[in-house]
PASE-649472 format. One record per residue (C-alpha): x, y, z; residue number from 0. Coordinates in Angstrom, 3 decimals. Layout:
<sites>
<site x="X" y="Y" z="Z" k="NUM"/>
...
</sites>
This chain:
<sites>
<site x="145.628" y="-21.630" z="-36.343" k="0"/>
<site x="145.852" y="-23.697" z="-39.513" k="1"/>
<site x="147.643" y="-22.754" z="-42.697" k="2"/>
<site x="145.408" y="-20.693" z="-45.001" k="3"/>
<site x="143.782" y="-22.538" z="-47.919" k="4"/>
<site x="145.933" y="-20.620" z="-50.420" k="5"/>
<site x="149.184" y="-21.929" z="-48.924" k="6"/>
<site x="151.423" y="-24.165" z="-51.073" k="7"/>
<site x="150.206" y="-27.730" z="-50.998" k="8"/>
<site x="146.680" y="-26.746" z="-50.007" k="9"/>
<site x="143.729" y="-27.310" z="-52.412" k="10"/>
<site x="143.477" y="-23.568" z="-53.240" k="11"/>
<site x="147.098" y="-23.221" z="-54.357" k="12"/>
<site x="146.534" y="-24.182" z="-58.007" k="13"/>
<site x="143.702" y="-22.244" z="-59.622" k="14"/>
<site x="141.906" y="-21.996" z="-62.954" k="15"/>
<site x="142.741" y="-18.838" z="-64.881" k="16"/>
<site x="139.244" y="-17.881" z="-65.967" k="17"/>
<site x="138.185" y="-19.747" z="-69.087" k="18"/>
<site x="141.674" y="-19.950" z="-70.605" k="19"/>
<site x="142.221" y="-23.603" z="-69.722" k="20"/>
<site x="145.419" y="-22.589" z="-67.947" k="21"/>
<site x="146.082" y="-23.482" z="-64.332" k="22"/>
<site x="148.314" y="-21.191" z="-62.284" k="23"/>
<site x="149.686" y="-21.092" z="-58.758" k="24"/>
<site x="148.314" y="-18.583" z="-56.285" k="25"/>
<site x="151.695" y="-16.803" z="-56.299" k="26"/>
<site x="153.435" y="-15.823" z="-59.533" k="27"/>
<site x="157.054" y="-14.788" z="-60.008" k="28"/>
<site x="156.989" y="-11.221" z="-61.325" k="29"/>
<site x="159.802" y="-10.670" z="-63.799" k="30"/>
<site x="160.034" y="-6.883" z="-63.533" k="31"/>
<site x="163.106" y="-6.811" z="-61.234" k="32"/>
<site x="164.750" y="-9.850" z="-62.864" k="33"/>
<site x="166.319" y="-7.907" z="-65.715" k="34"/>
<site x="167.532" y="-5.149" z="-63.377" k="35"/>
<site x="165.530" y="-1.924" z="-63.179" k="36"/>
<site x="167.243" y="-0.082" z="-60.296" k="37"/>
<site x="165.352" y="3.133" z="-61.004" k="38"/>
<site x="162.142" y="1.356" z="-59.960" k="39"/>
<site x="163.303" y="-1.381" z="-57.621" k="40"/>
<site x="166.297" y="0.233" z="-55.929" k="41"/>
<site x="169.074" y="-2.206" z="-56.792" k="42"/>
<site x="171.040" y="-3.640" z="-59.676" k="43"/>
<site x="170.406" y="-7.318" z="-60.376" k="44"/>
<site x="173.169" y="-9.372" z="-61.957" k="45"/>
<site x="172.457" y="-11.904" z="-64.672" k="46"/>
<site x="173.524" y="-14.689" z="-62.299" k="47"/>
<site x="171.078" y="-13.538" z="-59.618" k="48"/>
<site x="168.267" y="-13.233" z="-62.156" k="49"/>
<site x="168.795" y="-16.716" z="-63.557" k="50"/>
<site x="169.224" y="-18.211" z="-60.079" k="51"/>
<site x="165.942" y="-16.626" z="-58.958" k="52"/>
<site x="164.095" y="-18.244" z="-61.869" k="53"/>
<site x="165.723" y="-21.608" z="-61.139" k="54"/>
<site x="164.701" y="-21.327" z="-57.479" k="55"/>
<site x="161.161" y="-20.618" z="-58.633" k="56"/>
<site x="161.093" y="-23.615" z="-60.960" k="57"/>
<site x="162.231" y="-25.761" z="-58.017" k="58"/>
<site x="159.403" y="-24.416" z="-55.821" k="59"/>
<site x="155.599" y="-24.722" z="-55.681" k="60"/>
<site x="155.317" y="-21.537" z="-57.799" k="61"/>
<site x="154.085" y="-22.642" z="-61.231" k="62"/>
<site x="153.620" y="-19.275" z="-62.917" k="63"/>
<site x="156.102" y="-16.678" z="-64.228" k="64"/>
<site x="155.123" y="-13.265" z="-65.613" k="65"/>
<site x="157.409" y="-11.000" z="-67.627" k="66"/>
<site x="157.355" y="-8.495" z="-70.485" k="67"/>
<site x="159.182" y="-7.867" z="-73.721" k="68"/>
<site x="159.804" y="-4.345" z="-72.431" k="69"/>
<site x="161.339" y="-5.149" z="-69.032" k="70"/>
<site x="164.957" y="-3.938" z="-69.165" k="71"/>
<site x="164.933" y="-3.977" z="-72.969" k="72"/>
<site x="164.166" y="-7.698" z="-72.994" k="73"/>
<site x="166.725" y="-8.692" z="-70.363" k="74"/>
<site x="164.059" y="-10.180" z="-68.074" k="75"/>
<site x="162.953" y="-12.514" z="-70.873" k="76"/>
<site x="166.559" y="-13.381" z="-71.723" k="77"/>
<site x="167.292" y="-14.423" z="-68.144" k="78"/>
<site x="164.112" y="-16.484" z="-67.921" k="79"/>
<site x="165.050" y="-18.117" z="-71.218" k="80"/>
<site x="168.550" y="-18.893" z="-69.933" k="81"/>
<site x="167.096" y="-20.479" z="-66.801" k="82"/>
<site x="164.711" y="-22.585" z="-68.886" k="83"/>
<site x="167.653" y="-23.869" z="-70.932" k="84"/>
<site x="169.520" y="-24.751" z="-67.734" k="85"/>
<site x="166.397" y="-26.489" z="-66.408" k="86"/>
<site x="166.041" y="-28.511" z="-69.591" k="87"/>
<site x="162.877" y="-26.731" z="-70.750" k="88"/>
<site x="159.641" y="-25.593" z="-69.173" k="89"/>
<site x="158.750" y="-27.987" z="-66.328" k="90"/>
<site x="155.372" y="-29.653" z="-66.551" k="91"/>
<site x="152.594" y="-27.452" z="-65.229" k="92"/>
<site x="154.581" y="-24.191" z="-65.399" k="93"/>
<site x="152.987" y="-21.281" z="-67.287" k="94"/>
<site x="155.097" y="-18.469" z="-68.758" k="95"/>
<site x="153.282" y="-15.215" z="-69.544" k="96"/>
<site x="154.662" y="-12.123" z="-71.241" k="97"/>
<site x="153.501" y="-8.742" z="-72.509" k="98"/>
<site x="153.919" y="-6.937" z="-75.806" k="99"/>
<site x="156.155" y="-3.871" z="-75.880" k="100"/>
<site x="155.460" y="-0.873" z="-78.122" k="101"/>
<site x="159.174" y="-0.049" z="-78.420" k="102"/>
<site x="158.686" y="3.610" z="-77.673" k="103"/>
<site x="155.562" y="4.986" z="-79.338" k="104"/>
<site x="155.033" y="2.276" z="-81.974" k="105"/>
<site x="151.944" y="0.411" z="-80.808" k="106"/>
<site x="150.977" y="-0.777" z="-84.280" k="107"/>
<site x="149.696" y="-4.195" z="-85.230" k="108"/>
<site x="153.027" y="-4.928" z="-86.910" k="109"/>
<site x="154.877" y="-3.992" z="-83.731" k="110"/>
<site x="152.704" y="-6.387" z="-81.712" k="111"/>
<site x="153.610" y="-9.232" z="-84.085" k="112"/>
<site x="157.289" y="-8.323" z="-83.907" k="113"/>
<site x="157.152" y="-8.165" z="-80.100" k="114"/>
<site x="155.642" y="-11.637" z="-79.897" k="115"/>
<site x="158.358" y="-12.988" z="-82.190" k="116"/>
<site x="161.058" y="-11.369" z="-80.030" k="117"/>
<site x="159.573" y="-12.867" z="-76.876" k="118"/>
<site x="159.465" y="-16.334" z="-78.406" k="119"/>
<site x="163.140" y="-16.093" z="-79.320" k="120"/>
<site x="164.316" y="-14.762" z="-75.958" k="121"/>
<site x="162.257" y="-17.212" z="-73.922" k="122"/>
<site x="163.051" y="-20.122" z="-76.240" k="123"/>
<site x="159.368" y="-20.994" z="-76.573" k="124"/>
<site x="157.576" y="-21.951" z="-79.772" k="125"/>
<site x="154.214" y="-21.103" z="-78.213" k="126"/>
<site x="153.377" y="-18.400" z="-75.682" k="127"/>
<site x="150.432" y="-19.486" z="-73.518" k="128"/>
<site x="149.480" y="-15.959" z="-72.409" k="129"/>
<site x="150.367" y="-12.592" z="-73.960" k="130"/>
<site x="149.137" y="-9.286" z="-72.539" k="131"/>
<site x="148.493" y="-5.941" z="-74.148" k="132"/>
<site x="150.764" y="-3.910" z="-71.875" k="133"/>
<site x="149.978" y="-0.459" z="-70.441" k="134"/>
<site x="147.709" y="0.702" z="-73.276" k="135"/>
<site x="146.390" y="3.639" z="-71.246" k="136"/>
<site x="149.217" y="5.887" z="-72.466" k="137"/>
<site x="147.957" y="5.612" z="-76.050" k="138"/>
<site x="144.845" y="6.745" z="-77.892" k="139"/>
<site x="142.074" y="4.201" z="-77.375" k="140"/>
<site x="140.502" y="4.810" z="-80.789" k="141"/>
<site x="143.790" y="4.056" z="-82.537" k="142"/>
<site x="144.576" y="1.076" z="-80.315" k="143"/>
<site x="141.197" y="-0.537" z="-80.976" k="144"/>
<site x="140.924" y="0.388" z="-84.678" k="145"/>
<site x="141.047" y="-2.239" z="-87.453" k="146"/>
<site x="144.647" y="-3.267" z="-88.028" k="147"/>
<site x="145.702" y="-1.976" z="-84.604" k="148"/>
<site x="147.345" y="-3.785" z="-81.690" k="149"/>
<site x="144.172" y="-5.200" z="-80.155" k="150"/>
<site x="143.120" y="-6.746" z="-83.446" k="151"/>
<site x="146.640" y="-8.092" z="-83.984" k="152"/>
<site x="146.560" y="-9.914" z="-80.647" k="153"/>
<site x="143.111" y="-11.336" z="-81.396" k="154"/>
<site x="144.315" y="-12.566" z="-84.779" k="155"/>
<site x="147.409" y="-14.188" z="-83.272" k="156"/>
<site x="145.215" y="-15.967" z="-80.722" k="157"/>
<site x="142.635" y="-17.046" z="-83.286" k="158"/>
<site x="145.376" y="-18.402" z="-85.546" k="159"/>
<site x="146.771" y="-20.456" z="-82.662" k="160"/>
<site x="150.085" y="-18.618" z="-82.738" k="161"/>
<site x="149.636" y="-17.610" z="-79.093" k="162"/>
<site x="147.310" y="-18.836" z="-76.381" k="163"/>
<site x="145.175" y="-16.515" z="-74.291" k="164"/>
<site x="145.365" y="-12.736" z="-74.546" k="165"/>
<site x="145.392" y="-10.444" z="-71.559" k="166"/>
<site x="144.931" y="-6.806" z="-70.682" k="167"/>
<site x="147.601" y="-5.497" z="-68.292" k="168"/>
<site x="147.471" y="-1.892" z="-67.242" k="169"/>
<site x="147.168" y="0.812" z="-64.667" k="170"/>
<site x="144.630" y="3.631" z="-64.862" k="171"/>
<site x="141.326" y="1.828" z="-64.482" k="172"/>
<site x="139.180" y="4.403" z="-66.275" k="173"/>
<site x="141.128" y="3.641" z="-69.463" k="174"/>
<site x="141.336" y="-0.093" z="-68.822" k="175"/>
<site x="137.536" y="-0.187" z="-68.563" k="176"/>
<site x="137.276" y="0.936" z="-72.204" k="177"/>
<site x="139.340" y="-2.044" z="-73.321" k="178"/>
<site x="137.312" y="-4.463" z="-71.217" k="179"/>
<site x="134.191" y="-3.207" z="-72.997" k="180"/>
<site x="135.626" y="-4.568" z="-76.266" k="181"/>
<site x="134.877" y="-8.059" z="-74.948" k="182"/>
<site x="137.917" y="-9.704" z="-76.593" k="183"/>
<site x="140.282" y="-10.379" z="-73.689" k="184"/>
<site x="140.734" y="-13.580" z="-71.678" k="185"/>
<site x="142.663" y="-12.205" z="-68.689" k="186"/>
<site x="142.849" y="-8.935" z="-66.732" k="187"/>
<site x="146.021" y="-7.910" z="-64.875" k="188"/>
<site x="145.832" y="-4.938" z="-62.489" k="189"/>
<site x="148.664" y="-3.439" z="-60.453" k="190"/>
<site x="148.911" y="-1.202" z="-57.378" k="191"/>
<site x="145.133" y="-0.786" z="-57.448" k="192"/>
<site x="143.825" y="-3.706" z="-55.397" k="193"/>
<site x="145.740" y="-3.576" z="-52.128" k="194"/>
<site x="145.235" y="-2.975" z="-48.433" k="195"/>
<site x="145.090" y="0.796" z="-49.028" k="196"/>
<site x="143.888" y="1.260" z="-52.632" k="197"/>
<site x="140.733" y="-0.243" z="-54.161" k="198"/>
<site x="140.728" y="1.646" z="-57.479" k="199"/>
<site x="140.444" y="-1.593" z="-59.452" k="200"/>
<site x="137.194" y="-2.691" z="-57.818" k="201"/>
<site x="134.906" y="-1.820" z="-60.776" k="202"/>
<site x="137.143" y="-3.348" z="-63.472" k="203"/>
<site x="137.640" y="-6.507" z="-61.419" k="204"/>
<site x="133.868" y="-6.853" z="-61.091" k="205"/>
<site x="133.433" y="-6.370" z="-64.849" k="206"/>
<site x="136.148" y="-8.937" z="-65.547" k="207"/>
<site x="134.379" y="-11.404" z="-63.264" k="208"/>
<site x="131.129" y="-10.750" z="-65.156" k="209"/>
<site x="132.871" y="-11.512" z="-68.440" k="210"/>
<site x="134.476" y="-14.683" z="-67.067" k="211"/>
<site x="138.047" y="-13.423" z="-67.353" k="212"/>
<site x="140.934" y="-14.723" z="-65.299" k="213"/>
<site x="142.211" y="-12.050" z="-62.914" k="214"/>
<site x="145.814" y="-11.368" z="-61.904" k="215"/>
<site x="146.886" y="-8.868" z="-59.251" k="216"/>
<site x="150.352" y="-7.296" z="-59.171" k="217"/>
<site x="152.255" y="-4.812" z="-57.003" k="218"/>
<site x="150.348" y="-5.658" z="-53.839" k="219"/>
<site x="153.038" y="-3.856" z="-51.822" k="220"/>
<site x="152.353" y="-0.588" z="-53.663" k="221"/>
<site x="155.996" y="-0.182" z="-54.636" k="222"/>
<site x="157.319" y="-1.208" z="-51.220" k="223"/>
<site x="155.454" y="0.841" z="-48.630" k="224"/>
<site x="153.271" y="-2.136" z="-47.642" k="225"/>
<site x="156.189" y="-4.563" z="-47.532" k="226"/>
<site x="157.774" y="-3.249" z="-44.345" k="227"/>
<site x="156.697" y="-3.352" z="-40.729" k="228"/>
<site x="158.825" y="-0.251" z="-40.161" k="229"/>
<site x="160.740" y="2.146" z="-42.377" k="230"/>
<site x="160.536" y="1.663" z="-46.118" k="231"/>
<site x="159.452" y="4.203" z="-48.755" k="232"/>
<site x="156.869" y="6.908" z="-48.217" k="233"/>
<site x="155.624" y="6.669" z="-51.809" k="234"/>
<site x="152.729" y="4.571" z="-53.048" k="235"/>
<site x="152.596" y="3.315" z="-56.638" k="236"/>
<site x="155.778" y="5.326" z="-57.337" k="237"/>
<site x="154.107" y="8.600" z="-56.312" k="238"/>
<site x="154.271" y="10.485" z="-53.007" k="239"/>
<site x="151.685" y="8.897" z="-50.733" k="240"/>
<site x="148.928" y="11.215" z="-49.437" k="241"/>
<site x="148.953" y="11.949" z="-45.694" k="242"/>
<site x="145.814" y="9.827" z="-45.206" k="243"/>
<site x="147.557" y="6.850" z="-46.813" k="244"/>
<site x="150.647" y="7.282" z="-44.650" k="245"/>
<site x="148.460" y="7.462" z="-41.551" k="246"/>
<site x="146.547" y="4.333" z="-42.605" k="247"/>
<site x="149.778" y="2.428" z="-43.202" k="248"/>
<site x="151.108" y="3.413" z="-39.785" k="249"/>
<site x="147.907" y="2.279" z="-38.088" k="250"/>
<site x="147.825" y="-0.972" z="-40.092" k="251"/>
<site x="151.348" y="-1.713" z="-38.918" k="252"/>
<site x="150.220" y="-1.235" z="-35.328" k="253"/>
<site x="147.232" y="-3.547" z="-35.849" k="254"/>
<site x="149.432" y="-6.208" z="-37.442" k="255"/>
<site x="151.793" y="-6.033" z="-34.488" k="256"/>
<site x="148.829" y="-6.471" z="-32.143" k="257"/>
<site x="147.952" y="-9.652" z="-34.044" k="258"/>
<site x="151.587" y="-10.814" z="-33.940" k="259"/>
<site x="152.196" y="-10.526" z="-37.655" k="260"/>
<site x="153.662" y="-7.978" z="-40.067" k="261"/>
<site x="152.196" y="-5.672" z="-42.679" k="262"/>
<site x="153.960" y="-7.442" z="-45.563" k="263"/>
<site x="152.311" y="-10.740" z="-44.678" k="264"/>
<site x="148.879" y="-9.140" z="-44.558" k="265"/>
<site x="149.476" y="-7.208" z="-47.810" k="266"/>
<site x="150.261" y="-10.411" z="-49.690" k="267"/>
<site x="147.470" y="-12.457" z="-48.152" k="268"/>
<site x="144.907" y="-9.697" z="-48.762" k="269"/>
<site x="145.234" y="-10.574" z="-52.452" k="270"/>
<site x="145.738" y="-14.320" z="-52.040" k="271"/>
<site x="142.536" y="-14.762" z="-50.049" k="272"/>
<site x="140.376" y="-12.994" z="-52.670" k="273"/>
<site x="138.614" y="-15.841" z="-54.535" k="274"/>
<site x="138.337" y="-13.753" z="-57.695" k="275"/>
<site x="142.097" y="-13.437" z="-58.107" k="276"/>
<site x="143.723" y="-16.439" z="-59.749" k="277"/>
<site x="147.297" y="-15.400" z="-59.008" k="278"/>
<site x="149.160" y="-12.646" z="-57.196" k="279"/>
<site x="152.286" y="-11.451" z="-58.989" k="280"/>
<site x="155.250" y="-10.716" z="-56.726" k="281"/>
<site x="158.444" y="-9.242" z="-58.142" k="282"/>
<site x="161.541" y="-11.142" z="-57.041" k="283"/>
<site x="165.216" y="-10.794" z="-57.891" k="284"/>
<site x="167.002" y="-12.921" z="-55.287" k="285"/>
<site x="166.731" y="-16.705" z="-54.929" k="286"/>
<site x="166.056" y="-16.354" z="-51.200" k="287"/>
<site x="163.039" y="-14.171" z="-51.856" k="288"/>
<site x="161.213" y="-17.160" z="-53.352" k="289"/>
<site x="161.211" y="-19.127" z="-50.095" k="290"/>
<site x="160.464" y="-15.965" z="-48.117" k="291"/>
<site x="157.400" y="-15.188" z="-50.229" k="292"/>
<site x="156.113" y="-18.729" z="-49.810" k="293"/>
<site x="156.558" y="-18.400" z="-46.035" k="294"/>
<site x="154.481" y="-15.195" z="-46.049" k="295"/>
<site x="151.776" y="-16.904" z="-48.107" k="296"/>
<site x="151.637" y="-19.785" z="-45.621" k="297"/>
<site x="151.554" y="-17.817" z="-42.381" k="298"/>
<site x="148.344" y="-18.405" z="-40.387" k="299"/>
<site x="146.442" y="-15.165" z="-39.757" k="300"/>
<site x="143.344" y="-14.768" z="-37.560" k="301"/>
<site x="140.041" y="-13.809" z="-39.183" k="302"/>
<site x="139.694" y="-10.822" z="-36.858" k="303"/>
<site x="142.744" y="-9.186" z="-38.430" k="304"/>
<site x="140.953" y="-8.595" z="-41.722" k="305"/>
<site x="138.041" y="-6.706" z="-40.199" k="306"/>
<site x="140.464" y="-4.526" z="-38.253" k="307"/>
<site x="142.468" y="-3.703" z="-41.391" k="308"/>
<site x="139.373" y="-3.086" z="-43.495" k="309"/>
<site x="138.243" y="-0.407" z="-41.071" k="310"/>
<site x="141.458" y="1.499" z="-41.807" k="311"/>
<site x="141.277" y="1.701" z="-45.625" k="312"/>
<site x="141.909" y="5.352" z="-46.560" k="313"/>
<site x="139.190" y="7.294" z="-48.404" k="314"/>
<site x="138.686" y="6.859" z="-52.147" k="315"/>
<site x="140.037" y="10.299" z="-53.001" k="316"/>
<site x="143.507" y="9.115" z="-51.931" k="317"/>
<site x="143.573" y="6.136" z="-54.314" k="318"/>
<site x="145.686" y="6.211" z="-57.475" k="319"/>
<site x="142.670" y="6.399" z="-59.743" k="320"/>
<site x="140.286" y="8.466" z="-57.671" k="321"/>
<site x="137.345" y="9.371" z="-59.921" k="322"/>
</sites>
């Protein structure tokens, strides 16, 4: 078997991000764990490990880093910024994306502008090429989309050239669909909802494709359950997994073993092989994880595996956003 076309060095590794003019690698370093969020990711991450992980990424074929103003109260951005200083600046071809943070319940237009300014300072960047509206589903859509609100603030920052593209990064797809209908975003980022066992994001991905948006997919391991060939958590998307999902995962592990691979490899490549998805965001907090992720992306897998796994997808009522 040959390396898959999305492997580093292959023609499909660098991809256009919709109509933004940005080019990104098929795998993106996810900055969530970098600043240390043990309550979500299960371990403390030192500043040295965080910076070293970014430096390992910059020295790899990964050309895309995603973070947020709100990750660990800005610590993820600080560590990325420190690594960029040590590297002598942003290497050519590397894209840094971040997300605005409402700082509690303040998702005003002024807060969006302040968040962008904070991100610039922490990252050490005069210009942010991609800034996402982050997790808007916890706020009132009418207020978020009203004149003077956060959506308008992001549009104004983009139109003034103060930032590059603007993205929509969120969870519950029924709410995210309302924001897509505004027709103002350049990029859609979904998480936990386009994986081997959950297809909640199918309709919003299709709408984003129709609008010509770039599409990013995060949390393809569902919080860890799809990362392990044995053991691991029994939650999915940070919630207890339904019995049907646990049964599907167990059977998928058996199928992967039959095909002489592991579930984590298939979970990553499920996203990488989707031509609609420009980049798959993988959280990393150890330098060694960078090389390991690239190995998983490069592993040859037989075509027959995908049909066998597709037959095991649990029913829609088990998905995070079952309608």
